[in-house]
Structure formats: C-alpha cells, structure tokens
TORVO-464209 format. One line per 2 residues: number of its first residue (from 0); their letters; for each residue x, y, z of C-alpha. Coordinates in steps of 0.5 Angstrom, whole numbers, plus 500, padded with zeros to 3 digits. Example, Ala and Ser with C-alpha at 12.3 -4.5 7.8 and 13.67 -1.06 7.14 Angstrom:
# TORVO-464209
0) AS) 525 491 516; 527 498 514
This chain:
# TORVO-464209
0) XX) 753 552 261; 747 550 265
2) XX) 744 554 270; 746 548 275
4) XX) 753 549 273; 752 557 274
6) XX) 750 556 281; 755 551 283
8) XX) 761 555 280; 758 562 284
10) XX) 757 558 290; 764 554 290
12) XX) 768 560 288; 765 564 294
14) XX) 767 559 298; 774 558 295
16) XX) 775 566 296; 772 565 304
18) XX) 766 569 302; 762 564 304
20) XX) 763 558 308; 760 551 309
22) XX) 760 548 316; 766 552 319
24) XX) 762 554 326; 767 550 330
26) XX) 764 553 337; 758 549 336
28) XX) 761 543 333; 760 543 326
30) XX) 767 546 324; 771 543 318
32) XX) 776 539 323; 770 536 327
34) XX) 766 535 320; 772 531 317
36) XX) 773 527 323; 766 525 323
38) XX) 767 522 316; 773 518 318
40) XX) 779 522 317; 784 522 322
42) XX) 787 527 326; 794 526 323
44) XX) 791 526 316; 788 533 318
46) XX) 795 536 321; 799 533 314
48) XX) 795 537 309; 796 545 308
50) XX) 792 549 312; 785 552 309
52) XX) 785 546 304; 779 542 309
54) XX) 773 546 307; 768 542 310
56) XX) 765 540 303; 765 532 303
58) XX) 760 527 305; 765 521 306
60) XX) 772 519 306; 774 516 299
62) XX) 781 515 301; 779 510 306
64) XX) 777 505 301; 782 506 296
66) XX) 788 502 298; 793 507 294
68) XX) 799 504 292; 806 507 291
70) XX) 807 509 284; 800 510 282
72) XX) 796 515 278; 790 518 282
74) XX) 785 523 279; 780 527 284
76) XX) 774 529 281; 772 536 284
78) XX) 778 537 288; 776 543 291
80) XX) 782 546 295; 786 540 294
82) XX) 784 536 301; 784 529 298
84) XX) 789 530 293; 794 533 298
86) XX) 792 527 303; 793 522 297
88) XX) 800 525 295; 805 521 300
90) XX) 801 515 299; 803 515 291
92) XX) 810 517 293; 815 520 289
94) XX) 814 515 283; 806 517 283
96) XX) 802 522 281; 795 525 284
98) XX) 791 530 279; 785 534 281
100) XX) 780 537 276; 775 542 278
102) XX) 771 547 274; 771 553 279
104) XX) 777 557 277; 778 560 284
106) XX) 778 553 287; 784 551 282
108) XX) 788 557 284; 787 556 291
110) XX) 789 549 290; 795 551 286
112) XX) 798 556 291; 797 551 297
114) XX) 801 546 292; 807 551 291
116) XX) 807 553 298; 808 546 301
118) XX) 813 544 295; 808 538 293
120) XX) 812 536 287; 807 530 285
122) XX) 800 533 285; 797 537 279
124) XX) 791 541 279; 787 542 272
126) XX) 781 547 271; 776 542 267
128) XX) 769 539 267; 767 532 269
130) XX) 763 531 263; 769 533 259
132) XX) 775 531 263; 782 534 261
134) XX) 785 528 262; 788 523 257
136) XX) 785 516 256; 787 510 260
138) XX) 792 514 264; 789 513 271
140) XX) 789 507 276; 784 510 281
142) XX) 779 515 281; 776 518 287
144) XX) 771 524 289; 768 526 295
146) XX) 761 529 294; 761 532 287
148) XX) 758 527 282; 751 529 285
150) XX) 753 536 282; 754 534 275
152) XX) 748 535 271; 749 529 266
154) XX) 752 523 270; 751 518 265
156) XX) 757 522 261; 761 523 267
158) XX) 761 516 268; 763 515 261
160) XX) 769 520 262; 771 516 268
162) XX) 771 509 265; 775 513 259
164) XX) 781 515 263; 781 509 267
166) XX) 787 504 265; 784 497 264
168) XX) 783 494 271; 783 501 274
170) XX) 778 502 280; 774 508 283
172) XX) 773 510 290; 767 515 291
174) XX) 763 518 297; 757 521 294
176) XX) 750 523 296; 744 519 293
178) XX) 736 519 294; 733 514 297
180) XX) 726 517 298; 722 523 294
182) XX) 724 530 295; 719 535 296
184) XX) 717 539 290; 720 546 292
186) XX) 727 543 293; 727 540 286
188) XX) 730 546 282; 732 550 288
190) XX) 739 553 288; 741 552 295
192) XX) 738 545 295; 743 544 289
194) XX) 749 547 292; 748 543 298
196) XX) 748 536 294; 741 534 295
198) XX) 737 537 289; 742 534 284
200) XX) 743 527 287; 740 521 283
202) XX) 736 515 286; 741 510 289
204) XX) 738 505 283; 740 510 277
206) XX) 747 512 280; 749 504 281
208) XX) 746 502 274; 749 508 271
210) XX) 756 506 273; 755 499 270
212) XX) 752 502 264; 758 506 263
214) XX) 762 500 263; 764 499 270
216) XX) 764 492 274; 763 490 281
218) XX) 759 496 283; 758 496 290
220) XX) 756 500 296; 761 498 302
222) XX) 758 503 307; 752 508 308
224) XX) 749 513 313; 743 517 313
226) XX) 745 524 310; 740 528 313
228) XX) 744 530 319; 750 531 315
230) XX) 747 536 310; 742 539 315
232) XX) 744 542 322; 741 548 325
234) XX) 749 550 326; 750 550 319
236) XX) 744 553 317; 743 548 312
238) XX) 736 545 309; 732 540 313
240) XX) 730 533 310; 727 527 314
242) XX) 731 521 315; 731 516 309
244) XX) 731 521 304; 738 523 302
246) XX) 744 517 304; 751 518 304
248) XX) 754 512 300; 761 510 299
250) XX) 762 506 292; 767 502 289
252) XX) 768 499 282; 773 496 277
254) XX) 774 497 270; 775 490 267
256) X) 782 488 265
C-alpha cells in the first residue's frame, strides 16, 4: 500500500472513531451542519440522515446534480459514514439501491451501524479500494463522490473503474478538488496537505482529460468555487493557500450508450 493511502486510512479512521474531527467547531461558524449548508445541502436533508453521518468532509453537493430516479442503482465512492448514501436512499426508493465503497474499515463499520439502526433496507456499504472497486461490471446507473478522488494516487485507474461499473448510458456527478495553480514545494508530499484534499489533487486539465480518456463523454464542470476558504480557515486549523490555487468543482459526464 502506498504511503498516501496509509496517511488517508489513518486520518479518516481517527475521524470515524471521533478521535479527530474536521470542521466540527460550530461555535465559530464552521461546524459540520454549517459547512454542509454552505455546500448546498438543505436543512431538511440534514435532518433526514442519521446523526453522526455528516462529518464535514465534503467540498460540494454531488446530489444536487444527480437527478436521481426511483429504481436506480447509485454508487458513492469514498462514502465515509454514509452521509450522501443515506440522502440518496429515499430518492431511489424501495426498488433502487445505493452502495457506498470506502477503504477505511472504521468508516464502513460506522456506516453499517447507522444503516442497521435506521432501518435502511436499500443501502449497502462495502470495504474496498476505488482503484479496484468491489462492484460488478455495468451494474450502476450513477456514480457520485464528494471530495474523495483527489485522495486516490492512481486517478487514471480510478476513472477506468468508474467506467467499468457504469451501465451503458450511466452517468457521474462528482464534487472534487482540482488545482488551478502551482502548490508550494513543501506541500507536495505533506501528509497534512494530502489528507486535507490538496496535495493529491490533479490539475483541472489532467482531471477532465483523464475522465475522457477513461471513456466518458460530455465531461463538463457545471459549477465551481475557489476552495481556499473552504479548505483553510483559522477556525478549523487547516492549511492556508492563496486564492486561485485549489478549486472545488462539480463535474458531470456520461458513459456512451
């Protein structure tokens, strides 16, 4: 396993166990609820998910772009405690299914416990690597992901896996971080920078081209925002970068029918 994956497993395992938090300090305006609302999640959505599933780890709201239909099969890459999975579950309805894949055992255990406690019959959480998804070929209508693919070392392989599991005509709706400027040299191999969704990010050009080379079409950024304030605030003690270096993007694309 690469050192980057070891960094991610350790950090997010600690978050799942409550030993470390990301943007949880509500008293200074950057609690998980406030962060989710800034990303476009509605108050009713936040009330509908099991308590403790919103860990303040996203950089967007992929569900806002997904147009989920009843009966669809949805796959969430890097599903964490299950926040987006539980939001998607009522949208696919009893005839649909939502799967979450995460490489961190503690996150999968937490999500499964929430599913059992909440009686979610149409969700499933699988332990696995995004570069080698434990998902059948051509079995998914929609792939979503929220600020996770930047953490994957081999993005080209991850994009190929996305195409493999999508049905013909399937689609993606992804929120992620891309680079629109050079990173400081000290940050490029820094564990804190990597786990904060910065150091592992690809350039915008490489990210979008990688999706196309994997076999997706109609690849487009439908919205974006400078991520410096999102990922670096005094309150949350995160890393500071100048504006224009890291960008939060919402990307959609389709697999040819």
